[in-house]
C-alpha positions in Angstrom: 63.8 96.8 134.9 64.0 94.8 131.7 67.3 94.4 129.9 67.8 96.2 126.7 67.2 94.0 123.7 69.6 94.4 120.8 67.8 95.1 117.6 69.6 95.3 114.3 69.3 98.6 112.4 66.7 98.7 109.7 68.1 98.4 106.1 67.8 102.2 105.8 69.7 102.8 109.1 72.4 100.3 108.1 72.8 102.1 104.7 73.1 105.4 106.4 75.8 104.0 108.8 77.7 102.7 105.8 77.5 106.0 104.1 78.9 107.8 107.1 81.8 105.3 107.4 82.5 105.5 103.6 82.6 109.3 103.9 85.1 109.2 106.7 87.3 106.7 104.7 87.1 109.0 101.6 87.9 112.0 103.8 90.9 110.2 105.3 92.4 109.6 101.8 91.8 113.2 100.7 88.8 112.4 98.5 91.2 111.2 95.8 89.3 109.8 92.8 88.9 106.1 92.2 88.5 104.9 95.7 84.8 105.2 96.3 83.9 101.5 95.6 86.6 100.3 98.0 85.6 102.9 100.6 82.0 101.6 100.5 83.1 97.9 100.7 85.4 98.7 103.7 82.7 100.7 105.4 80.1 97.9 104.8 82.5 95.4 106.4 83.2 97.6 109.4 79.5 98.5 110.0 78.4 94.9 109.7 81.1 93.8 112.1 79.9 96.5 114.6 76.3 95.3 114.2 77.3 91.7 114.8 79.3 92.8 117.9 76.2 94.7 119.1 78.1 98.0 119.0 75.5 99.5 116.7 71.7 98.9 116.9 68.4 100.3 115.8 68.5 102.6 118.8 72.0 104.0 118.4 71.8 107.8 118.3 73.3 109.5 115.2 76.1 111.4 117.0 77.1 108.4 119.1 77.0 106.2 116.0 79.3 108.6 114.2 81.8 108.5 117.0 81.7 104.7 117.3 82.1 104.3 113.5 84.9 106.8 113.4 86.7 105.1 116.3 86.2 101.7 114.6 87.9 103.0 111.5 90.8 104.2 113.7 90.4 107.7 112.4 91.6 110.8 114.2 88.9 112.7 116.0 87.8 115.8 114.2 84.7 117.7 113.2 81.9 115.3 112.5 80.4 117.9 110.2 
């Protein structure tokens, strides 16, 4: 059995992961106007840290990735929509 090789997400996958995280951040603050840029930057920082820590990879399934991202943001569990 060969060990699983960690492969970074493609740029498209990374952008999708950041979008998911930014959505959760916006949801957490009640979608108040004026915070979208900061949500994106915070999401980008979180996702990049998770990729660097090998928590997210090219092969991470969407549902699992959403749970991992939500947990990394220390958000209460809820409907992942």
